[in-house]
N, C-alpha and C positions, 0 to 999 in steps of 0.2 A: 300630034298625030302621035299617034300611041302606036308602040312595038307590040306584039307575040310572037318570045320567040318556040322549039317545043323543040329542044336540047335531049339527046341519050353520048352522057358522055360521066367517065367513075364520080366515084362519087367525095375527093377530094373537089374537085373542081364543081360542083354541087354545093361546097363545105364552104366552101368560099361566094361564092353566090349570093348565099345567105347571109352576110355577115352587109348585102350591104341595105342600107333602109328606101333608098329610092328604087327600087323594085319591088315586085311580090313574085315569090318563091313558091313556083307546090310543083312537090313528087309523088309519082306513080313509083307502079312498079317496072313499068318503063318508059317510062321520059321523068322529064324535070320540064314544067311550061315556068315560060320568066314575062312578064310582063311589070312597063312600066311606062316614059315618054320617050319617042323611037331617038335622036342619037346622044341622050345619054344613056343611053341602054343598046347603043349598038360599037359607044367606047364602049362602055364598062366589060361586054361578052371579046370586044378585042383588044383589049386586055391580063384580062383573065385569059381567054383560048393564048396567044404570047404566052403567057406565065407558064402554063399545062405544056407547050413545045420546050419550053429552052429547061423548065425544069424533065420532061422525061424523055426526053428528044423527038420519040413520035409519037403525034400524038389525033384518034382518027374523030373528028367532033359532028356526029349526023347532026344534021340542023332544020327547020321549015319555018320559015320567018313571015308575018303574015301584021294585015294593016288591025292592029288593035282595032280604029277608030270601025272596024268593017262589021264588027265581031257581035254574033247578039247577043251574047251575054258575057258577064266580068268576069274576067279571072285573073 
């Protein structure tokens, strides 16, 4: 099953996501879309979210999680 996550967060977080070869990362002016296999993608998002919280204390993540298998276009 594929996962598509739309995330609004600081640039350092997005830069770290771009280091993973197992996901596709597309950044626009207002958000970043991350897609990949469901469980590995959720795991790396959780690890990077925890890393942000540990580094900056309080971080707000605005996210939408979608079933990538049901998307009409390839993101």
